[in-house]
Chimera marker file (.cmm) of the C-alpha trace (Angstrom):
<marker_set name="trace">
<marker id="1" x="9.301" y="16.262" z="-7.651" r="1" g="1" b="0" radius="0.5"/>
<marker id="2" x="5.704" y="16.959" z="-8.683" r="1" g="1" b="0" radius="0.5"/>
<marker id="3" x="2.571" y="15.046" z="-7.774" r="1" g="1" b="0" radius="0.5"/>
<marker id="4" x="2.485" y="13.516" z="-11.248" r="1" g="1" b="0" radius="0.5"/>
<marker id="5" x="6.002" y="12.223" z="-10.947" r="1" g="1" b="0" radius="0.5"/>
<marker id="6" x="5.225" y="10.823" z="-7.500" r="1" g="1" b="0" radius="0.5"/>
<marker id="7" x="2.078" y="9.199" z="-8.854" r="1" g="1" b="0" radius="0.5"/>
<marker id="8" x="3.942" y="7.533" z="-11.661" r="1" g="1" b="0" radius="0.5"/>
<marker id="9" x="6.724" y="6.532" z="-9.267" r="1" g="1" b="0" radius="0.5"/>
<marker id="10" x="4.291" y="4.948" z="-6.804" r="1" g="1" b="0" radius="0.5"/>
<marker id="11" x="2.319" y="3.230" z="-9.546" r="1" g="1" b="0" radius="0.5"/>
<marker id="12" x="5.544" y="1.903" z="-11.051" r="1" g="1" b="0" radius="0.5"/>
<marker id="13" x="6.668" y="0.553" z="-7.672" r="1" g="1" b="0" radius="0.5"/>
<marker id="14" x="3.334" y="-1.167" z="-7.176" r="1" g="1" b="0" radius="0.5"/>
<marker id="15" x="3.331" y="-2.739" z="-10.616" r="1" g="1" b="0" radius="0.5"/>
<marker id="16" x="6.961" y="-3.802" z="-10.644" r="1" g="1" b="0" radius="0.5"/>
<marker id="17" x="6.746" y="-5.061" z="-7.046" r="1" g="1" b="0" radius="0.5"/>
<marker id="18" x="3.997" y="-7.467" z="-8.010" r="1" g="1" b="0" radius="0.5"/>
<marker id="19" x="5.627" y="-8.557" z="-11.244" r="1" g="1" b="0" radius="0.5"/>
<marker id="20" x="2.887" y="-7.050" z="-13.359" r="1" g="1" b="0" radius="0.5"/>
<marker id="21" x="5.233" y="-5.166" z="-15.650" r="1" g="1" b="0" radius="0.5"/>
<marker id="22" x="8.291" y="-7.056" z="-16.722" r="1" g="1" b="0" radius="0.5"/>
<marker id="23" x="7.766" y="-5.672" z="-20.190" r="1" g="1" b="0" radius="0.5"/>
<marker id="24" x="9.068" y="-2.123" z="-20.628" r="1" g="1" b="0" radius="0.5"/>
<marker id="25" x="6.717" y="-1.603" z="-23.588" r="1" g="1" b="0" radius="0.5"/>
<marker id="26" x="3.707" y="-1.924" z="-21.271" r="1" g="1" b="0" radius="0.5"/>
<marker id="27" x="5.286" y="0.462" z="-18.761" r="1" g="1" b="0" radius="0.5"/>
<marker id="28" x="5.996" y="2.941" z="-21.584" r="1" g="1" b="0" radius="0.5"/>
<marker id="29" x="2.336" y="2.758" z="-22.664" r="1" g="1" b="0" radius="0.5"/>
<marker id="30" x="1.255" y="3.325" z="-19.079" r="1" g="1" b="0" radius="0.5"/>
<marker id="31" x="3.590" y="6.335" z="-18.890" r="1" g="1" b="0" radius="0.5"/>
<marker id="32" x="1.819" y="7.781" z="-21.926" r="1" g="1" b="0" radius="0.5"/>
<marker id="33" x="-1.567" y="7.150" z="-20.303" r="1" g="1" b="0" radius="0.5"/>
<marker id="34" x="-0.415" y="8.811" z="-17.087" r="1" g="1" b="0" radius="0.5"/>
<marker id="35" x="0.879" y="11.808" z="-19.061" r="1" g="1" b="0" radius="0.5"/>
<marker id="36" x="-2.599" y="12.174" z="-20.563" r="1" g="1" b="0" radius="0.5"/>
<marker id="37" x="-4.161" y="11.832" z="-17.113" r="1" g="1" b="0" radius="0.5"/>
<marker id="38" x="-1.824" y="14.572" z="-15.854" r="1" g="1" b="0" radius="0.5"/>
<marker id="39" x="-3.148" y="16.841" z="-18.588" r="1" g="1" b="0" radius="0.5"/>
<marker id="40" x="-6.740" y="15.951" z="-17.619" r="1" g="1" b="0" radius="0.5"/>
<marker id="41" x="-6.057" y="16.979" z="-14.017" r="1" g="1" b="0" radius="0.5"/>
<marker id="42" x="-3.927" y="20.001" z="-14.943" r="1" g="1" b="0" radius="0.5"/>
<marker id="43" x="-1.350" y="18.546" z="-12.578" r="1" g="1" b="0" radius="0.5"/>
<marker id="44" x="1.365" y="20.996" z="-13.575" r="1" g="1" b="0" radius="0.5"/>
<marker id="45" x="-0.415" y="23.581" z="-11.426" r="1" g="1" b="0" radius="0.5"/>
<marker id="46" x="1.885" y="25.250" z="-8.896" r="1" g="1" b="0" radius="0.5"/>
<marker id="47" x="-0.025" y="24.005" z="-5.812" r="1" g="1" b="0" radius="0.5"/>
<marker id="48" x="0.824" y="20.359" z="-6.562" r="1" g="1" b="0" radius="0.5"/>
<marker id="49" x="4.175" y="20.606" z="-4.786" r="1" g="1" b="0" radius="0.5"/>
<marker id="50" x="2.650" y="22.132" z="-1.615" r="1" g="1" b="0" radius="0.5"/>
<marker id="51" x="2.990" y="19.882" z="1.423" r="1" g="1" b="0" radius="0.5"/>
<marker id="52" x="5.280" y="17.337" z="-0.207" r="1" g="1" b="0" radius="0.5"/>
<marker id="53" x="4.434" y="13.847" z="-1.452" r="1" g="1" b="0" radius="0.5"/>
<marker id="54" x="1.329" y="12.006" z="-0.305" r="1" g="1" b="0" radius="0.5"/>
<marker id="55" x="2.344" y="8.387" z="-0.909" r="1" g="1" b="0" radius="0.5"/>
<marker id="56" x="6.090" y="7.925" z="-1.258" r="1" g="1" b="0" radius="0.5"/>
<marker id="57" x="6.925" y="9.067" z="2.276" r="1" g="1" b="0" radius="0.5"/>
<marker id="58" x="4.413" y="6.564" z="3.644" r="1" g="1" b="0" radius="0.5"/>
<marker id="59" x="5.986" y="3.760" z="1.625" r="1" g="1" b="0" radius="0.5"/>
<marker id="60" x="9.334" y="4.346" z="3.323" r="1" g="1" b="0" radius="0.5"/>
<marker id="61" x="7.830" y="3.446" z="6.717" r="1" g="1" b="0" radius="0.5"/>
<marker id="62" x="6.701" y="-0.017" z="5.556" r="1" g="1" b="0" radius="0.5"/>
<marker id="63" x="9.728" y="-2.247" z="5.155" r="1" g="1" b="0" radius="0.5"/>
<marker id="64" x="8.597" y="-5.879" z="5.242" r="1" g="1" b="0" radius="0.5"/>
<marker id="65" x="7.068" y="-7.512" z="2.160" r="1" g="1" b="0" radius="0.5"/>
<marker id="66" x="3.724" y="-8.241" z="3.832" r="1" g="1" b="0" radius="0.5"/>
<marker id="67" x="3.608" y="-4.755" z="5.311" r="1" g="1" b="0" radius="0.5"/>
<marker id="68" x="4.195" y="-3.266" z="1.874" r="1" g="1" b="0" radius="0.5"/>
<marker id="69" x="1.330" y="-5.315" z="0.466" r="1" g="1" b="0" radius="0.5"/>
<marker id="70" x="-0.984" y="-3.701" z="3.023" r="1" g="1" b="0" radius="0.5"/>
<marker id="71" x="0.007" y="-0.108" z="2.316" r="1" g="1" b="0" radius="0.5"/>
<marker id="72" x="0.199" y="-0.653" z="-1.454" r="1" g="1" b="0" radius="0.5"/>
<marker id="73" x="-3.302" y="-2.150" z="-1.492" r="1" g="1" b="0" radius="0.5"/>
<marker id="74" x="-4.579" y="0.985" z="0.222" r="1" g="1" b="0" radius="0.5"/>
<marker id="75" x="-2.726" y="3.255" z="-2.187" r="1" g="1" b="0" radius="0.5"/>
<marker id="76" x="-4.206" y="1.376" z="-5.148" r="1" g="1" b="0" radius="0.5"/>
<marker id="77" x="-7.672" y="1.759" z="-3.583" r="1" g="1" b="0" radius="0.5"/>
<marker id="78" x="-7.129" y="5.516" z="-3.279" r="1" g="1" b="0" radius="0.5"/>
<marker id="79" x="-6.162" y="5.750" z="-6.943" r="1" g="1" b="0" radius="0.5"/>
<marker id="80" x="-9.238" y="3.745" z="-7.934" r="1" g="1" b="0" radius="0.5"/>
<marker id="81" x="-11.479" y="6.078" z="-5.905" r="1" g="1" b="0" radius="0.5"/>
<marker id="82" x="-9.887" y="9.034" z="-7.641" r="1" g="1" b="0" radius="0.5"/>
<marker id="83" x="-10.509" y="7.482" z="-11.073" r="1" g="1" b="0" radius="0.5"/>
<marker id="84" x="-14.176" y="6.743" z="-10.254" r="1" g="1" b="0" radius="0.5"/>
<marker id="85" x="-14.903" y="10.442" z="-10.721" r="1" g="1" b="0" radius="0.5"/>
<marker id="86" x="-13.098" y="10.810" z="-14.038" r="1" g="1" b="0" radius="0.5"/>
<marker id="87" x="-14.289" y="10.419" z="-17.605" r="1" g="1" b="0" radius="0.5"/>
<marker id="88" x="-14.079" y="6.671" z="-18.229" r="1" g="1" b="0" radius="0.5"/>
<marker id="89" x="-14.795" y="7.107" z="-21.914" r="1" g="1" b="0" radius="0.5"/>
<marker id="90" x="-11.167" y="8.154" z="-22.351" r="1" g="1" b="0" radius="0.5"/>
<marker id="91" x="-8.975" y="5.162" z="-23.303" r="1" g="1" b="0" radius="0.5"/>
<marker id="92" x="-6.072" y="6.219" z="-21.068" r="1" g="1" b="0" radius="0.5"/>
<marker id="93" x="-8.335" y="6.412" z="-18.006" r="1" g="1" b="0" radius="0.5"/>
<marker id="94" x="-9.804" y="2.975" z="-18.749" r="1" g="1" b="0" radius="0.5"/>
<marker id="95" x="-6.345" y="1.462" z="-19.261" r="1" g="1" b="0" radius="0.5"/>
<marker id="96" x="-4.970" y="2.841" z="-15.983" r="1" g="1" b="0" radius="0.5"/>
<marker id="97" x="-8.102" y="1.743" z="-14.108" r="1" g="1" b="0" radius="0.5"/>
<marker id="98" x="-7.899" y="-1.768" z="-15.589" r="1" g="1" b="0" radius="0.5"/>
<marker id="99" x="-4.284" y="-2.121" z="-14.513" r="1" g="1" b="0" radius="0.5"/>
<marker id="100" x="-5.110" y="-0.852" z="-11.026" r="1" g="1" b="0" radius="0.5"/>
<marker id="101" x="-8.043" y="-3.277" z="-10.687" r="1" g="1" b="0" radius="0.5"/>
<marker id="102" x="-5.769" y="-6.133" z="-11.711" r="1" g="1" b="0" radius="0.5"/>
<marker id="103" x="-3.253" y="-5.082" z="-9.078" r="1" g="1" b="0" radius="0.5"/>
<marker id="104" x="-5.958" y="-4.696" z="-6.434" r="1" g="1" b="0" radius="0.5"/>
<marker id="105" x="-7.141" y="-8.239" z="-7.086" r="1" g="1" b="0" radius="0.5"/>
<marker id="106" x="-3.584" y="-9.485" z="-6.612" r="1" g="1" b="0" radius="0.5"/>
<marker id="107" x="-3.270" y="-7.588" z="-3.320" r="1" g="1" b="0" radius="0.5"/>
<marker id="108" x="-6.556" y="-8.878" z="-1.885" r="1" g="1" b="0" radius="0.5"/>
<marker id="109" x="-5.811" y="-9.277" z="1.815" r="1" g="1" b="0" radius="0.5"/>
<marker id="110" x="-4.591" y="-5.752" z="2.543" r="1" g="1" b="0" radius="0.5"/>
<marker id="111" x="-8.043" y="-4.261" z="3.016" r="1" g="1" b="0" radius="0.5"/>
<marker id="112" x="-9.041" y="-6.829" z="5.609" r="1" g="1" b="0" radius="0.5"/>
<marker id="113" x="-5.892" y="-6.154" z="7.598" r="1" g="1" b="0" radius="0.5"/>
<marker id="114" x="-6.512" y="-2.427" z="7.536" r="1" g="1" b="0" radius="0.5"/>
<marker id="115" x="-10.090" y="-3.051" z="8.704" r="1" g="1" b="0" radius="0.5"/>
<marker id="116" x="-8.692" y="-5.065" z="11.615" r="1" g="1" b="0" radius="0.5"/>
<marker id="117" x="-6.416" y="-2.184" z="12.592" r="1" g="1" b="0" radius="0.5"/>
<marker id="118" x="-9.280" y="0.293" z="12.355" r="1" g="1" b="0" radius="0.5"/>
<marker id="119" x="-11.456" y="-2.009" z="14.495" r="1" g="1" b="0" radius="0.5"/>
<marker id="120" x="-8.787" y="-2.030" z="17.201" r="1" g="1" b="0" radius="0.5"/>
<marker id="121" x="-8.436" y="1.733" z="17.036" r="1" g="1" b="0" radius="0.5"/>
<marker id="122" x="-12.186" y="2.189" z="17.567" r="1" g="1" b="0" radius="0.5"/>
<marker id="123" x="-12.433" y="-0.120" z="20.585" r="1" g="1" b="0" radius="0.5"/>
<marker id="124" x="-13.932" y="1.669" z="23.569" r="1" g="1" b="0" radius="0.5"/>
<marker id="125" x="-11.370" y="0.675" z="26.163" r="1" g="1" b="0" radius="0.5"/>
<marker id="126" x="-13.278" y="2.639" z="28.799" r="1" g="1" b="0" radius="0.5"/>
<marker id="127" x="-16.125" y="0.082" z="28.492" r="1" g="1" b="0" radius="0.5"/>
<marker id="128" x="-15.928" y="-2.359" z="31.416" r="1" g="1" b="0" radius="0.5"/>
<marker id="129" x="-17.150" y="-5.325" z="29.317" r="1" g="1" b="0" radius="0.5"/>
<marker id="130" x="-14.426" y="-4.728" z="26.734" r="1" g="1" b="0" radius="0.5"/>
<marker id="131" x="-11.847" y="-4.367" z="29.505" r="1" g="1" b="0" radius="0.5"/>
<marker id="132" x="-12.923" y="-7.733" z="30.957" r="1" g="1" b="0" radius="0.5"/>
<marker id="133" x="-12.653" y="-9.420" z="27.576" r="1" g="1" b="0" radius="0.5"/>
<marker id="134" x="-9.244" y="-7.841" z="26.986" r="1" g="1" b="0" radius="0.5"/>
<marker id="135" x="-7.953" y="-9.046" z="30.357" r="1" g="1" b="0" radius="0.5"/>
<marker id="136" x="-9.188" y="-12.575" z="29.596" r="1" g="1" b="0" radius="0.5"/>
<marker id="137" x="-7.232" y="-12.536" z="26.316" r="1" g="1" b="0" radius="0.5"/>
<marker id="138" x="-4.071" y="-10.896" z="27.689" r="1" g="1" b="0" radius="0.5"/>
<marker id="139" x="-2.104" y="-14.108" z="28.334" r="1" g="1" b="0" radius="0.5"/>
<marker id="140" x="-2.923" y="-15.438" z="24.875" r="1" g="1" b="0" radius="0.5"/>
<marker id="141" x="-1.829" y="-12.149" z="23.241" r="1" g="1" b="0" radius="0.5"/>
<marker id="142" x="1.409" y="-12.107" z="25.244" r="1" g="1" b="0" radius="0.5"/>
<marker id="143" x="2.134" y="-15.704" z="24.209" r="1" g="1" b="0" radius="0.5"/>
<marker id="144" x="1.724" y="-14.709" z="20.546" r="1" g="1" b="0" radius="0.5"/>
<marker id="145" x="4.069" y="-11.771" z="21.108" r="1" g="1" b="0" radius="0.5"/>
<marker id="146" x="6.699" y="-13.994" z="22.684" r="1" g="1" b="0" radius="0.5"/>
<marker id="147" x="6.370" y="-16.551" z="19.847" r="1" g="1" b="0" radius="0.5"/>
<marker id="148" x="6.714" y="-13.832" z="17.232" r="1" g="1" b="0" radius="0.5"/>
<marker id="149" x="9.673" y="-12.248" z="18.988" r="1" g="1" b="0" radius="0.5"/>
<marker id="150" x="11.452" y="-15.593" z="19.480" r="1" g="1" b="0" radius="0.5"/>
<marker id="151" x="10.796" y="-16.629" z="15.878" r="1" g="1" b="0" radius="0.5"/>
<marker id="152" x="12.202" y="-13.327" z="14.583" r="1" g="1" b="0" radius="0.5"/>
<marker id="153" x="15.331" y="-13.602" z="16.738" r="1" g="1" b="0" radius="0.5"/>
<marker id="154" x="15.854" y="-17.225" z="15.656" r="1" g="1" b="0" radius="0.5"/>
<marker id="155" x="15.600" y="-16.321" z="11.974" r="1" g="1" b="0" radius="0.5"/>
<marker id="156" x="18.034" y="-13.460" z="12.429" r="1" g="1" b="0" radius="0.5"/>
<marker id="157" x="20.599" y="-15.577" z="14.291" r="1" g="1" b="0" radius="0.5"/>
<marker id="158" x="20.285" y="-18.414" z="11.765" r="1" g="1" b="0" radius="0.5"/>
<marker id="159" x="20.929" y="-16.036" z="8.902" r="1" g="1" b="0" radius="0.5"/>
<marker id="160" x="24.011" y="-14.701" z="10.678" r="1" g="1" b="0" radius="0.5"/>
<marker id="161" x="25.432" y="-18.234" z="10.947" r="1" g="1" b="0" radius="0.5"/>
<marker id="162" x="24.771" y="-18.942" z="7.273" r="1" g="1" b="0" radius="0.5"/>
<marker id="163" x="26.373" y="-15.759" z="6.015" r="1" g="1" b="0" radius="0.5"/>
<marker id="164" x="30.168" y="-15.889" z="6.265" r="1" g="1" b="0" radius="0.5"/>
<marker id="165" x="30.596" y="-12.254" z="5.316" r="1" g="1" b="0" radius="0.5"/>
<link id1="1" id2="2" r="1" g="1" b="0" radius="0.2"/>
<link id1="2" id2="3" r="1" g="1" b="0" radius="0.2"/>
<link id1="3" id2="4" r="1" g="1" b="0" radius="0.2"/>
<link id1="4" id2="5" r="1" g="1" b="0" radius="0.2"/>
<link id1="5" id2="6" r="1" g="1" b="0" radius="0.2"/>
<link id1="6" id2="7" r="1" g="1" b="0" radius="0.2"/>
<link id1="7" id2="8" r="1" g="1" b="0" radius="0.2"/>
<link id1="8" id2="9" r="1" g="1" b="0" radius="0.2"/>
<link id1="9" id2="10" r="1" g="1" b="0" radius="0.2"/>
<link id1="10" id2="11" r="1" g="1" b="0" radius="0.2"/>
<link id1="11" id2="12" r="1" g="1" b="0" radius="0.2"/>
<link id1="12" id2="13" r="1" g="1" b="0" radius="0.2"/>
<link id1="13" id2="14" r="1" g="1" b="0" radius="0.2"/>
<link id1="14" id2="15" r="1" g="1" b="0" radius="0.2"/>
<link id1="15" id2="16" r="1" g="1" b="0" radius="0.2"/>
<link id1="16" id2="17" r="1" g="1" b="0" radius="0.2"/>
<link id1="17" id2="18" r="1" g="1" b="0" radius="0.2"/>
<link id1="18" id2="19" r="1" g="1" b="0" radius="0.2"/>
<link id1="19" id2="20" r="1" g="1" b="0" radius="0.2"/>
<link id1="20" id2="21" r="1" g="1" b="0" radius="0.2"/>
<link id1="21" id2="22" r="1" g="1" b="0" radius="0.2"/>
<link id1="22" id2="23" r="1" g="1" b="0" radius="0.2"/>
<link id1="23" id2="24" r="1" g="1" b="0" radius="0.2"/>
<link id1="24" id2="25" r="1" g="1" b="0" radius="0.2"/>
<link id1="25" id2="26" r="1" g="1" b="0" radius="0.2"/>
<link id1="26" id2="27" r="1" g="1" b="0" radius="0.2"/>
<link id1="27" id2="28" r="1" g="1" b="0" radius="0.2"/>
<link id1="28" id2="29" r="1" g="1" b="0" radius="0.2"/>
<link id1="29" id2="30" r="1" g="1" b="0" radius="0.2"/>
<link id1="30" id2="31" r="1" g="1" b="0" radius="0.2"/>
<link id1="31" id2="32" r="1" g="1" b="0" radius="0.2"/>
<link id1="32" id2="33" r="1" g="1" b="0" radius="0.2"/>
<link id1="33" id2="34" r="1" g="1" b="0" radius="0.2"/>
<link id1="34" id2="35" r="1" g="1" b="0" radius="0.2"/>
<link id1="35" id2="36" r="1" g="1" b="0" radius="0.2"/>
<link id1="36" id2="37" r="1" g="1" b="0" radius="0.2"/>
<link id1="37" id2="38" r="1" g="1" b="0" radius="0.2"/>
<link id1="38" id2="39" r="1" g="1" b="0" radius="0.2"/>
<link id1="39" id2="40" r="1" g="1" b="0" radius="0.2"/>
<link id1="40" id2="41" r="1" g="1" b="0" radius="0.2"/>
<link id1="41" id2="42" r="1" g="1" b="0" radius="0.2"/>
<link id1="42" id2="43" r="1" g="1" b="0" radius="0.2"/>
<link id1="43" id2="44" r="1" g="1" b="0" radius="0.2"/>
<link id1="44" id2="45" r="1" g="1" b="0" radius="0.2"/>
<link id1="45" id2="46" r="1" g="1" b="0" radius="0.2"/>
<link id1="46" id2="47" r="1" g="1" b="0" radius="0.2"/>
<link id1="47" id2="48" r="1" g="1" b="0" radius="0.2"/>
<link id1="48" id2="49" r="1" g="1" b="0" radius="0.2"/>
<link id1="49" id2="50" r="1" g="1" b="0" radius="0.2"/>
<link id1="50" id2="51" r="1" g="1" b="0" radius="0.2"/>
<link id1="51" id2="52" r="1" g="1" b="0" radius="0.2"/>
<link id1="52" id2="53" r="1" g="1" b="0" radius="0.2"/>
<link id1="53" id2="54" r="1" g="1" b="0" radius="0.2"/>
<link id1="54" id2="55" r="1" g="1" b="0" radius="0.2"/>
<link id1="55" id2="56" r="1" g="1" b="0" radius="0.2"/>
<link id1="56" id2="57" r="1" g="1" b="0" radius="0.2"/>
<link id1="57" id2="58" r="1" g="1" b="0" radius="0.2"/>
<link id1="58" id2="59" r="1" g="1" b="0" radius="0.2"/>
<link id1="59" id2="60" r="1" g="1" b="0" radius="0.2"/>
<link id1="60" id2="61" r="1" g="1" b="0" radius="0.2"/>
<link id1="61" id2="62" r="1" g="1" b="0" radius="0.2"/>
<link id1="62" id2="63" r="1" g="1" b="0" radius="0.2"/>
<link id1="63" id2="64" r="1" g="1" b="0" radius="0.2"/>
<link id1="64" id2="65" r="1" g="1" b="0" radius="0.2"/>
<link id1="65" id2="66" r="1" g="1" b="0" radius="0.2"/>
<link id1="66" id2="67" r="1" g="1" b="0" radius="0.2"/>
<link id1="67" id2="68" r="1" g="1" b="0" radius="0.2"/>
<link id1="68" id2="69" r="1" g="1" b="0" radius="0.2"/>
<link id1="69" id2="70" r="1" g="1" b="0" radius="0.2"/>
<link id1="70" id2="71" r="1" g="1" b="0" radius="0.2"/>
<link id1="71" id2="72" r="1" g="1" b="0" radius="0.2"/>
<link id1="72" id2="73" r="1" g="1" b="0" radius="0.2"/>
<link id1="73" id2="74" r="1" g="1" b="0" radius="0.2"/>
<link id1="74" id2="75" r="1" g="1" b="0" radius="0.2"/>
<link id1="75" id2="76" r="1" g="1" b="0" radius="0.2"/>
<link id1="76" id2="77" r="1" g="1" b="0" radius="0.2"/>
<link id1="77" id2="78" r="1" g="1" b="0" radius="0.2"/>
<link id1="78" id2="79" r="1" g="1" b="0" radius="0.2"/>
<link id1="79" id2="80" r="1" g="1" b="0" radius="0.2"/>
<link id1="80" id2="81" r="1" g="1" b="0" radius="0.2"/>
<link id1="81" id2="82" r="1" g="1" b="0" radius="0.2"/>
<link id1="82" id2="83" r="1" g="1" b="0" radius="0.2"/>
<link id1="83" id2="84" r="1" g="1" b="0" radius="0.2"/>
<link id1="84" id2="85" r="1" g="1" b="0" radius="0.2"/>
<link id1="85" id2="86" r="1" g="1" b="0" radius="0.2"/>
<link id1="86" id2="87" r="1" g="1" b="0" radius="0.2"/>
<link id1="87" id2="88" r="1" g="1" b="0" radius="0.2"/>
<link id1="88" id2="89" r="1" g="1" b="0" radius="0.2"/>
<link id1="89" id2="90" r="1" g="1" b="0" radius="0.2"/>
<link id1="90" id2="91" r="1" g="1" b="0" radius="0.2"/>
<link id1="91" id2="92" r="1" g="1" b="0" radius="0.2"/>
<link id1="92" id2="93" r="1" g="1" b="0" radius="0.2"/>
<link id1="93" id2="94" r="1" g="1" b="0" radius="0.2"/>
<link id1="94" id2="95" r="1" g="1" b="0" radius="0.2"/>
<link id1="95" id2="96" r="1" g="1" b="0" radius="0.2"/>
<link id1="96" id2="97" r="1" g="1" b="0" radius="0.2"/>
<link id1="97" id2="98" r="1" g="1" b="0" radius="0.2"/>
<link id1="98" id2="99" r="1" g="1" b="0" radius="0.2"/>
<link id1="99" id2="100" r="1" g="1" b="0" radius="0.2"/>
<link id1="100" id2="101" r="1" g="1" b="0" radius="0.2"/>
<link id1="101" id2="102" r="1" g="1" b="0" radius="0.2"/>
<link id1="102" id2="103" r="1" g="1" b="0" radius="0.2"/>
<link id1="103" id2="104" r="1" g="1" b="0" radius="0.2"/>
<link id1="104" id2="105" r="1" g="1" b="0" radius="0.2"/>
<link id1="105" id2="106" r="1" g="1" b="0" radius="0.2"/>
<link id1="106" id2="107" r="1" g="1" b="0" radius="0.2"/>
<link id1="107" id2="108" r="1" g="1" b="0" radius="0.2"/>
<link id1="108" id2="109" r="1" g="1" b="0" radius="0.2"/>
<link id1="109" id2="110" r="1" g="1" b="0" radius="0.2"/>
<link id1="110" id2="111" r="1" g="1" b="0" radius="0.2"/>
<link id1="111" id2="112" r="1" g="1" b="0" radius="0.2"/>
<link id1="112" id2="113" r="1" g="1" b="0" radius="0.2"/>
<link id1="113" id2="114" r="1" g="1" b="0" radius="0.2"/>
<link id1="114" id2="115" r="1" g="1" b="0" radius="0.2"/>
<link id1="115" id2="116" r="1" g="1" b="0" radius="0.2"/>
<link id1="116" id2="117" r="1" g="1" b="0" radius="0.2"/>
<link id1="117" id2="118" r="1" g="1" b="0" radius="0.2"/>
<link id1="118" id2="119" r="1" g="1" b="0" radius="0.2"/>
<link id1="119" id2="120" r="1" g="1" b="0" radius="0.2"/>
<link id1="120" id2="121" r="1" g="1" b="0" radius="0.2"/>
<link id1="121" id2="122" r="1" g="1" b="0" radius="0.2"/>
<link id1="122" id2="123" r="1" g="1" b="0" radius="0.2"/>
<link id1="123" id2="124" r="1" g="1" b="0" radius="0.2"/>
<link id1="124" id2="125" r="1" g="1" b="0" radius="0.2"/>
<link id1="125" id2="126" r="1" g="1" b="0" radius="0.2"/>
<link id1="126" id2="127" r="1" g="1" b="0" radius="0.2"/>
<link id1="127" id2="128" r="1" g="1" b="0" radius="0.2"/>
<link id1="128" id2="129" r="1" g="1" b="0" radius="0.2"/>
<link id1="129" id2="130" r="1" g="1" b="0" radius="0.2"/>
<link id1="130" id2="131" r="1" g="1" b="0" radius="0.2"/>
<link id1="131" id2="132" r="1" g="1" b="0" radius="0.2"/>
<link id1="132" id2="133" r="1" g="1" b="0" radius="0.2"/>
<link id1="133" id2="134" r="1" g="1" b="0" radius="0.2"/>
<link id1="134" id2="135" r="1" g="1" b="0" radius="0.2"/>
<link id1="135" id2="136" r="1" g="1" b="0" radius="0.2"/>
<link id1="136" id2="137" r="1" g="1" b="0" radius="0.2"/>
<link id1="137" id2="138" r="1" g="1" b="0" radius="0.2"/>
<link id1="138" id2="139" r="1" g="1" b="0" radius="0.2"/>
<link id1="139" id2="140" r="1" g="1" b="0" radius="0.2"/>
<link id1="140" id2="141" r="1" g="1" b="0" radius="0.2"/>
<link id1="141" id2="142" r="1" g="1" b="0" radius="0.2"/>
<link id1="142" id2="143" r="1" g="1" b="0" radius="0.2"/>
<link id1="143" id2="144" r="1" g="1" b="0" radius="0.2"/>
<link id1="144" id2="145" r="1" g="1" b="0" radius="0.2"/>
<link id1="145" id2="146" r="1" g="1" b="0" radius="0.2"/>
<link id1="146" id2="147" r="1" g="1" b="0" radius="0.2"/>
<link id1="147" id2="148" r="1" g="1" b="0" radius="0.2"/>
<link id1="148" id2="149" r="1" g="1" b="0" radius="0.2"/>
<link id1="149" id2="150" r="1" g="1" b="0" radius="0.2"/>
<link id1="150" id2="151" r="1" g="1" b="0" radius="0.2"/>
<link id1="151" id2="152" r="1" g="1" b="0" radius="0.2"/>
<link id1="152" id2="153" r="1" g="1" b="0" radius="0.2"/>
<link id1="153" id2="154" r="1" g="1" b="0" radius="0.2"/>
<link id1="154" id2="155" r="1" g="1" b="0" radius="0.2"/>
<link id1="155" id2="156" r="1" g="1" b="0" radius="0.2"/>
<link id1="156" id2="157" r="1" g="1" b="0" radius="0.2"/>
<link id1="157" id2="158" r="1" g="1" b="0" radius="0.2"/>
<link id1="158" id2="159" r="1" g="1" b="0" radius="0.2"/>
<link id1="159" id2="160" r="1" g="1" b="0" radius="0.2"/>
<link id1="160" id2="161" r="1" g="1" b="0" radius="0.2"/>
<link id1="161" id2="162" r="1" g="1" b="0" radius="0.2"/>
<link id1="162" id2="163" r="1" g="1" b="0" radius="0.2"/>
<link id1="163" id2="164" r="1" g="1" b="0" radius="0.2"/>
<link id1="164" id2="165" r="1" g="1" b="0" radius="0.2"/>
</marker_set>
């Protein structure tokens, strides 16, 4: 599968997932726009297949609805960055960008969550002050973990009782 096909596949997942495209006519128009964008990028070049897909494999790792919103919001942001450097006078580029902006607005909270993860990754855990703060918060964090774990187990066991499969 080529990069173009993956791009269309990912974009279709994003748009269908958020209910943006119930109308196949709109999706068909977007397919035409993406075909034109493929031509703009000369995406039939042989190096496109090198290294495999860049988005679809990542999507497989995110299974929960809220998790998917996070990764999809980041994927949409990447597409928008890519389109910033293209010729916006072309109608197909404008149309794709408009649809992506609409989706990004619907995804809103994903960027903040990614920023939180990046903040945690950058923490200097060798800093004694940060270590002290972390130790002071440890019980509270563990309580949240226990609550989350218990809640998840309860939901799972309740669903097993409801389903008489």
